[in-house]
N, CA and C atoms as a LAMMPS dump frame, in Angstrom:
ITEM: TIMESTEP
0
ITEM: NUMBER OF ATOMS
408
ITEM: BOX BOUNDS ff ff ff
-5.0000000000000000e+02 5.0000000000000000e+02
-5.0000000000000000e+02 5.0000000000000000e+02
-5.0000000000000000e+02 5.0000000000000000e+02
ITEM: ATOMS id mol type element x y z
1 1 1 N -221.748 468.883 -68.184
2 1 2 C -222.751 469.245 -69.159
3 1 3 C -224.041 468.485 -68.859
4 2 1 N -225.134 469.195 -68.805
5 2 2 C -226.429 468.564 -68.576
6 2 3 C -226.975 468.009 -69.883
7 3 1 N -227.509 466.807 -69.814
8 3 2 C -228.021 466.104 -70.993
9 3 3 C -229.534 466.241 -71.067
10 4 1 N -230.016 466.48 -72.262
11 4 2 C -231.449 466.661 -72.476
12 4 3 C -232.197 465.357 -72.202
13 5 1 N -233.252 465.456 -71.401
14 5 2 C -234.118 464.306 -71.132
15 5 3 C -235.386 464.452 -71.948
16 6 1 N -235.776 463.43 -72.679
17 6 2 C -235.048 462.194 -72.987
18 6 3 C -234.262 462.36 -74.287
19 7 1 N -233.082 461.81 -74.337
20 7 2 C -232.253 461.829 -75.541
21 7 3 C -231.362 460.598 -75.523
22 8 1 N -230.769 460.293 -76.665
23 8 2 C -229.87 459.132 -76.748
24 8 3 C -228.693 459.303 -75.796
25 9 1 N -228.181 460.533 -75.683
26 9 2 C -227.053 460.791 -74.784
27 9 3 C -227.459 460.577 -73.328
28 10 1 N -228.671 461.028 -72.999
29 10 2 C -229.152 460.845 -71.63
30 10 3 C -229.28 459.352 -71.313
31 11 1 N -229.819 458.588 -72.244
32 11 2 C -230.011 457.148 -72.02
33 11 3 C -228.663 456.442 -71.849
34 12 1 N -227.66 456.824 -72.639
35 12 2 C -226.32 456.225 -72.487
36 12 3 C -225.741 456.531 -71.109
37 13 1 N -225.911 457.773 -70.65
38 13 2 C -225.418 458.147 -69.326
39 13 3 C -226.176 457.389 -68.233
40 14 1 N -227.451 457.166 -68.439
41 14 2 C -228.261 456.39 -67.499
42 14 3 C -227.699 454.975 -67.387
43 15 1 N -227.379 454.362 -68.525
44 15 2 C -226.799 453.003 -68.51
45 15 3 C -225.503 452.983 -67.705
46 16 1 N -224.661 453.987 -67.898
47 16 2 C -223.402 454.052 -67.143
48 16 3 C -223.672 454.133 -65.648
49 17 1 N -224.661 454.933 -65.267
50 17 2 C -225.01 455.043 -63.844
51 17 3 C -225.522 453.713 -63.298
52 18 1 N -226.348 453.027 -64.074
53 18 2 C -226.876 451.733 -63.636
54 18 3 C -225.741 450.745 -63.418
55 19 1 N -224.853 450.647 -64.4
56 19 2 C -223.782 449.656 -64.327
57 19 3 C -222.706 449.993 -63.303
58 20 1 N -222.691 451.217 -62.798
59 20 2 C -221.728 451.571 -61.757
60 20 3 C -222.374 451.585 -60.369
61 21 1 N -223.623 451.134 -60.283
62 21 2 C -224.334 451.153 -59.01
63 21 3 C -224.301 449.793 -58.314
64 22 1 N -223.557 449.685 -57.219
65 22 2 C -223.571 448.418 -56.477
66 22 3 C -224.949 448.109 -55.889
67 23 1 N -225.703 449.145 -55.542
68 23 2 C -227.045 448.931 -54.991
69 23 3 C -227.945 448.287 -56.032
70 24 1 N -227.914 448.81 -57.267
71 24 2 C -228.733 448.197 -58.308
72 24 3 C -228.253 446.773 -58.583
73 25 1 N -226.95 446.583 -58.738
74 25 2 C -226.401 445.257 -59.047
75 25 3 C -226.865 444.222 -58.026
76 26 1 N -226.801 444.586 -56.751
77 26 2 C -227.195 443.662 -55.683
78 26 3 C -228.703 443.423 -55.66
79 27 1 N -229.489 444.49 -55.782
80 27 2 C -230.939 444.353 -55.648
81 27 3 C -231.6 443.69 -56.852
82 28 1 N -230.903 443.673 -57.986
83 28 2 C -231.465 443.057 -59.195
84 28 3 C -230.634 441.856 -59.657
85 29 1 N -229.843 441.299 -58.746
86 29 2 C -228.926 440.216 -59.114
87 29 3 C -229.63 439.01 -59.721
88 30 1 N -230.875 438.773 -59.335
89 30 2 C -231.585 437.604 -59.884
90 30 3 C -232.715 438.001 -60.844
91 31 1 N -232.692 439.255 -61.334
92 31 2 C -233.707 439.71 -62.295
93 31 3 C -233.53 438.999 -63.627
94 32 1 N -234.57 438.287 -64.029
95 32 2 C -234.588 437.623 -65.335
96 32 3 C -235.892 437.951 -66.057
97 33 1 N -236.51 439.055 -65.674
98 33 2 C -237.815 439.44 -66.215
99 33 3 C -237.749 440.049 -67.601
100 34 1 N -236.537 440.344 -68.069
101 34 2 C -236.384 440.892 -69.407
102 34 3 C -236.299 442.402 -69.422
103 35 1 N -236.295 442.947 -70.63
104 35 2 C -236.172 444.394 -70.797
105 35 3 C -237.379 445.153 -70.258
106 36 1 N -237.094 446.411 -69.933
107 36 2 C -238.129 447.346 -69.512
108 36 3 C -238.049 448.538 -70.451
109 37 1 N -239.188 449.01 -70.882
110 37 2 C -239.224 450.183 -71.745
111 37 3 C -240.01 451.279 -71.038
112 38 1 N -239.371 452.441 -70.915
113 38 2 C -240.025 453.617 -70.354
114 38 3 C -240.564 454.453 -71.501
115 39 1 N -241.796 454.879 -71.368
116 39 2 C -242.417 455.731 -72.389
117 39 3 C -242.631 457.109 -71.775
118 40 1 N -242.053 458.103 -72.434
119 40 2 C -242.205 459.489 -72.007
120 40 3 C -243.174 460.148 -72.977
121 41 1 N -244.34 460.553 -72.453
122 41 2 C -245.346 461.188 -73.297
123 41 3 C -245.255 462.707 -73.133
124 42 1 N -245.156 463.384 -74.255
125 42 2 C -245.113 464.849 -74.267
126 42 3 C -246.12 465.299 -75.302
127 43 1 N -247.354 465.528 -74.846
128 43 2 C -248.438 465.808 -75.788
129 43 3 C -248.701 464.553 -76.608
130 44 1 N -248.708 464.7 -77.92
131 44 2 C -248.914 463.555 -78.818
132 44 3 C -247.623 462.782 -79.071
133 45 1 N -246.505 463.379 -78.726
134 45 2 C -245.193 462.769 -78.957
135 45 3 C -244.891 461.745 -77.865
136 46 1 N -244.288 460.621 -78.268
137 46 2 C -243.872 459.596 -77.313
138 46 3 C -242.424 459.218 -77.607
139 47 1 N -241.637 459.097 -76.557
140 47 2 C -240.256 458.642 -76.668
141 47 3 C -240.131 457.347 -75.873
142 48 1 N -239.505 456.349 -76.482
143 48 2 C -239.355 455.026 -75.878
144 48 3 C -237.894 454.798 -75.486
145 49 1 N -237.656 454.596 -74.19
146 49 2 C -236.321 454.335 -73.661
147 49 3 C -236.236 452.863 -73.267
148 50 1 N -235.452 452.105 -73.992
149 50 2 C -235.338 450.649 -73.819
150 50 3 C -234.151 450.338 -72.919
151 51 1 N -234.39 449.552 -71.871
152 51 2 C -233.329 449.091 -70.988
153 51 3 C -233.321 447.569 -71.002
154 52 1 N -232.229 446.989 -71.462
155 52 2 C -232.069 445.533 -71.434
156 52 3 C -231.417 445.185 -70.103
157 53 1 N -232.246 444.863 -69.127
158 53 2 C -231.784 444.578 -67.771
159 53 3 C -231.746 443.077 -67.542
160 54 1 N -230.62 442.614 -66.988
161 54 2 C -230.489 441.18 -66.729
162 54 3 C -229.501 440.969 -65.589
163 55 1 N -229.974 440.366 -64.524
164 55 2 C -229.172 439.97 -63.375
165 55 3 C -228.248 441.086 -62.878
166 56 1 N -228.829 442.248 -62.639
167 56 2 C -228.084 443.347 -62.044
168 56 3 C -227.233 444.157 -62.999
169 57 1 N -227.408 443.932 -64.277
170 57 2 C -226.626 444.648 -65.29
171 57 3 C -227.573 445.241 -66.332
172 58 1 N -227.176 446.379 -66.872
173 58 2 C -227.892 446.953 -68.005
174 58 3 C -227.053 446.65 -69.244
175 59 1 N -227.5 445.66 -70.006
176 59 2 C -226.728 445.224 -71.17
177 59 3 C -226.843 446.185 -72.335
178 60 1 N -227.937 446.941 -72.389
179 60 2 C -228.124 447.93 -73.457
180 60 3 C -229.145 448.947 -72.981
181 61 1 N -228.984 450.167 -73.468
182 61 2 C -229.939 451.237 -73.174
183 61 3 C -229.968 452.138 -74.392
184 62 1 N -231.16 452.32 -74.959
185 62 2 C -231.248 453.114 -76.176
186 62 3 C -232.666 453.597 -76.399
187 63 1 N -232.779 454.596 -77.26
188 63 2 C -234.09 455.018 -77.722
189 63 3 C -234.493 454.053 -78.831
190 64 1 N -235.741 453.632 -78.819
191 64 2 C -236.205 452.678 -79.825
192 64 3 C -237.496 453.195 -80.464
193 65 1 N -237.884 452.534 -81.527
194 65 2 C -239.129 452.885 -82.209
195 65 3 C -240.316 452.459 -81.347
196 66 1 N -241.481 453.041 -81.596
197 66 2 C -242.669 452.606 -80.859
198 66 3 C -242.924 451.098 -81.013
199 67 1 N -242.714 450.566 -82.211
200 67 2 C -242.952 449.136 -82.428
201 67 3 C -242.028 448.293 -81.549
202 68 1 N -240.749 448.663 -81.457
203 68 2 C -239.818 447.928 -80.598
204 68 3 C -240.21 448.091 -79.129
205 69 1 N -240.481 449.315 -78.736
206 69 2 C -240.825 449.587 -77.343
207 69 3 C -242.072 448.86 -76.882
208 70 1 N -243.085 448.847 -77.734
209 70 2 C -244.339 448.182 -77.37
210 70 3 C -244.156 446.672 -77.207
211 71 1 N -243.069 446.118 -77.738
212 71 2 C -242.808 444.687 -77.622
213 71 3 C -242.101 444.286 -76.342
214 72 1 N -241.753 445.246 -75.496
215 72 2 C -241.056 444.934 -74.242
216 72 3 C -241.979 444.198 -73.282
217 73 1 N -241.421 443.281 -72.486
218 73 2 C -242.242 442.593 -71.488
219 73 3 C -242.85 443.545 -70.456
220 74 1 N -242.153 444.671 -70.203
221 74 2 C -242.632 445.674 -69.261
222 74 3 C -242.587 447.03 -69.934
223 75 1 N -243.697 447.722 -69.874
224 75 2 C -243.815 449.053 -70.453
225 75 3 C -244.308 449.963 -69.329
226 76 1 N -243.522 450.977 -69.027
227 76 2 C -243.873 451.906 -67.961
228 76 3 C -243.972 453.287 -68.589
229 77 1 N -245.15 453.883 -68.526
230 77 2 C -245.349 455.153 -69.223
231 77 3 C -245.913 456.223 -68.297
232 78 1 N -245.542 457.459 -68.624
233 78 2 C -246.042 458.607 -67.87
234 78 3 C -245.866 459.852 -68.721
235 79 1 N -246.587 460.881 -68.342
236 79 2 C -246.428 462.179 -68.979
237 79 3 C -245.045 462.732 -68.619
238 80 1 N -244.53 463.563 -69.496
239 80 2 C -243.216 464.174 -69.309
240 80 3 C -243.094 464.828 -67.928
241 81 1 N -244.095 465.605 -67.546
242 81 2 C -244.045 466.313 -66.259
243 81 3 C -243.929 465.34 -65.087
244 82 1 N -244.583 464.178 -65.184
245 82 2 C -244.498 463.202 -64.104
246 82 3 C -243.124 462.531 -64.077
247 83 1 N -242.544 462.252 -65.248
248 83 2 C -241.164 461.729 -65.273
249 83 3 C -240.23 462.754 -64.638
250 84 1 N -240.415 464.017 -64.973
251 84 2 C -239.583 465.076 -64.403
252 84 3 C -239.697 465.077 -62.886
253 85 1 N -240.921 465.005 -62.373
254 85 2 C -241.124 464.978 -60.923
255 85 3 C -240.504 463.735 -60.282
256 86 1 N -240.584 462.581 -60.968
257 86 2 C -239.947 461.36 -60.462
258 86 3 C -238.432 461.544 -60.378
259 87 1 N -237.829 462.069 -61.444
260 87 2 C -236.377 462.25 -61.482
261 87 3 C -235.892 463.278 -60.47
262 88 1 N -236.731 464.236 -60.164
263 88 2 C -236.358 465.269 -59.194
264 88 3 C -236.711 464.884 -57.76
265 89 1 N -237.252 463.665 -57.571
266 89 2 C -237.584 463.192 -56.235
267 89 3 C -238.847 463.794 -55.647
268 90 1 N -239.672 464.416 -56.483
269 90 2 C -240.897 465.052 -56.009
270 90 3 C -242.111 464.122 -56.084
271 91 1 N -241.941 462.953 -56.697
272 91 2 C -243.036 462.002 -56.858
273 91 3 C -242.509 460.602 -56.594
274 92 1 N -243.136 459.898 -55.675
275 92 2 C -242.749 458.527 -55.34
276 92 3 C -243.31 457.577 -56.405
277 93 1 N -242.49 456.644 -56.92
278 93 2 C -242.979 455.774 -57.991
279 93 3 C -244.16 454.894 -57.604
280 94 1 N -244.181 454.36 -56.402
281 94 2 C -245.304 453.507 -55.99
282 94 3 C -246.567 454.358 -55.89
283 95 1 N -246.45 455.518 -55.298
284 95 2 C -247.6 456.423 -55.212
285 95 3 C -248.073 456.816 -56.609
286 96 1 N -247.119 457.045 -57.52
287 96 2 C -247.468 457.42 -58.889
288 96 3 C -248.251 456.306 -59.587
289 97 1 N -247.895 455.056 -59.308
290 97 2 C -248.628 453.92 -59.885
291 97 3 C -250.058 453.917 -59.351
292 98 1 N -250.207 454.043 -58.037
293 98 2 C -251.537 453.983 -57.429
294 98 3 C -252.397 455.175 -57.833
295 99 1 N -251.754 456.32 -58.137
296 99 2 C -252.494 457.51 -58.552
297 99 3 C -252.82 457.485 -60.049
298 100 1 N -252.272 456.491 -60.753
299 100 2 C -252.516 456.395 -62.186
300 100 3 C -251.639 457.317 -63.018
301 101 1 N -250.646 457.933 -62.405
302 101 2 C -249.735 458.815 -63.135
303 101 3 C -248.648 458.021 -63.854
304 102 1 N -248.321 456.877 -63.318
305 102 2 C -247.327 455.978 -63.9
306 102 3 C -248.075 454.703 -64.263
307 103 1 N -248.158 454.409 -65.542
308 103 2 C -248.895 453.227 -65.997
309 103 3 C -247.915 452.101 -66.292
310 104 1 N -248.265 450.923 -65.821
311 104 2 C -247.392 449.764 -65.987
312 104 3 C -248.129 448.691 -66.772
313 105 1 N -247.475 448.206 -67.829
314 105 2 C -247.983 447.05 -68.559
315 105 3 C -246.96 445.945 -68.375
316 106 1 N -247.421 444.824 -67.902
317 106 2 C -246.541 443.705 -67.584
318 106 3 C -246.924 443.187 -66.21
319 107 1 N -246.149 442.279 -65.687
320 107 2 C -246.44 441.64 -64.411
321 107 3 C -246.098 442.585 -63.255
322 108 1 N -247.099 443.347 -62.813
323 108 2 C -246.878 444.331 -61.75
324 108 3 C -246.415 443.66 -60.462
325 109 1 N -246.918 442.477 -60.16
326 109 2 C -246.506 441.794 -58.928
327 109 3 C -245.012 441.461 -58.974
328 110 1 N -244.496 441.108 -60.142
329 110 2 C -243.06 440.849 -60.272
330 110 3 C -242.279 442.143 -60.055
331 111 1 N -242.732 443.217 -60.674
332 111 2 C -242.041 444.499 -60.489
333 111 3 C -242.037 444.925 -59.025
334 112 1 N -243.133 444.732 -58.351
335 112 2 C -243.219 445.141 -56.944
336 112 3 C -242.279 444.328 -56.065
337 113 1 N -241.99 443.096 -56.435
338 113 2 C -241.013 442.291 -55.685
339 113 3 C -239.612 442.865 -55.829
340 114 1 N -239.391 443.619 -56.889
341 114 2 C -238.088 444.224 -57.149
342 114 3 C -238.12 445.733 -56.884
343 115 1 N -238.901 446.144 -55.894
344 115 2 C -239.043 447.57 -55.618
345 115 3 C -237.708 448.197 -55.224
346 116 1 N -236.889 447.485 -54.509
347 116 2 C -235.565 448.037 -54.141
348 116 3 C -234.741 448.301 -55.402
349 117 1 N -234.801 447.395 -56.364
350 117 2 C -234.088 447.591 -57.632
351 117 3 C -234.689 448.769 -58.397
352 118 1 N -236.013 448.902 -58.366
353 118 2 C -236.667 450.024 -59.044
354 118 3 C -236.244 451.346 -58.423
355 119 1 N -236.144 451.383 -57.106
356 119 2 C -235.7 452.598 -56.434
357 119 3 C -234.241 452.899 -56.777
358 120 1 N -233.429 451.844 -56.911
359 120 2 C -232.029 452.045 -57.3
360 120 3 C -231.95 452.581 -58.725
361 121 1 N -232.811 452.082 -59.621
362 121 2 C -232.851 452.601 -60.999
363 121 3 C -233.205 454.083 -61.007
364 122 1 N -234.183 454.442 -60.201
365 122 2 C -234.593 455.842 -60.128
366 122 3 C -233.453 456.702 -59.583
367 123 1 N -232.733 456.194 -58.596
368 123 2 C -231.582 456.923 -58.05
369 123 3 C -230.499 457.091 -59.117
370 124 1 N -230.299 456.057 -59.932
371 124 2 C -229.325 456.144 -61.037
372 124 3 C -229.75 457.217 -62.03
373 125 1 N -231.028 457.231 -62.366
374 125 2 C -231.543 458.234 -63.308
375 125 3 C -231.38 459.639 -62.738
376 126 1 N -231.595 459.786 -61.44
377 126 2 C -231.48 461.101 -60.803
378 126 3 C -230.037 461.604 -60.795
379 127 1 N -229.061 460.673 -60.877
380 127 2 C -227.642 461.068 -60.899
381 127 3 C -227.166 461.528 -62.274
382 128 1 N -227.953 461.278 -63.313
383 128 2 C -227.576 461.75 -64.648
384 128 3 C -227.752 463.272 -64.667
385 129 1 N -226.714 464.019 -65.049
386 129 2 C -226.882 465.476 -65.137
387 129 3 C -227.917 465.802 -66.227
388 130 1 N -229.052 466.314 -65.805
389 130 2 C -230.208 466.413 -66.693
390 130 3 C -230.634 467.852 -66.933
391 131 1 N -230.989 468.098 -68.198
392 131 2 C -231.632 469.345 -68.587
393 131 3 C -233 468.954 -69.151
394 132 1 N -234.043 469.557 -68.611
395 132 2 C -235.389 469.257 -69.072
396 132 3 C -235.768 470.228 -70.184
397 133 1 N -236.581 469.753 -71.113
398 133 2 C -236.901 470.539 -72.315
399 133 3 C -237.651 471.82 -72.017
400 134 1 N -238.288 471.898 -70.863
401 134 2 C -239.014 473.116 -70.535
402 134 3 C -238.164 474.092 -69.706
403 135 1 N -236.871 473.798 -69.606
404 135 2 C -235.936 474.671 -68.912
405 135 3 C -234.911 475.194 -69.899
406 136 1 N -234.344 476.356 -69.641
407 136 2 C -233.337 476.885 -70.576
408 136 3 C -231.956 476.388 -70.265
């Protein structure tokens, strides 16, 4: 069954993919930067996906309120269409940052040091069976 992106069910499946990924576990083994919140913008609507990442593990993954999401040490936001392109492998995350399609709030230099872990996270997200809201 394909899970609607973004939804609570999708986020739970994402956490399972993260925690079953040896590549992510290894590449983020010394990550102590704290939680990361992804913001999916769809017109005026915003959805906040909170990932409590610590030393190669995702301790929690959930949809949170804007107030909770805005309090994350790292906030990564993009339009829905750009998240879709990222998940489908049509848009490279580093290129998306430089093009201004993916906005990062937080210590970008720290995130860039963990680019292998970021790529593993994206691979985990791509493994979640996904249904996009603009598809039937």
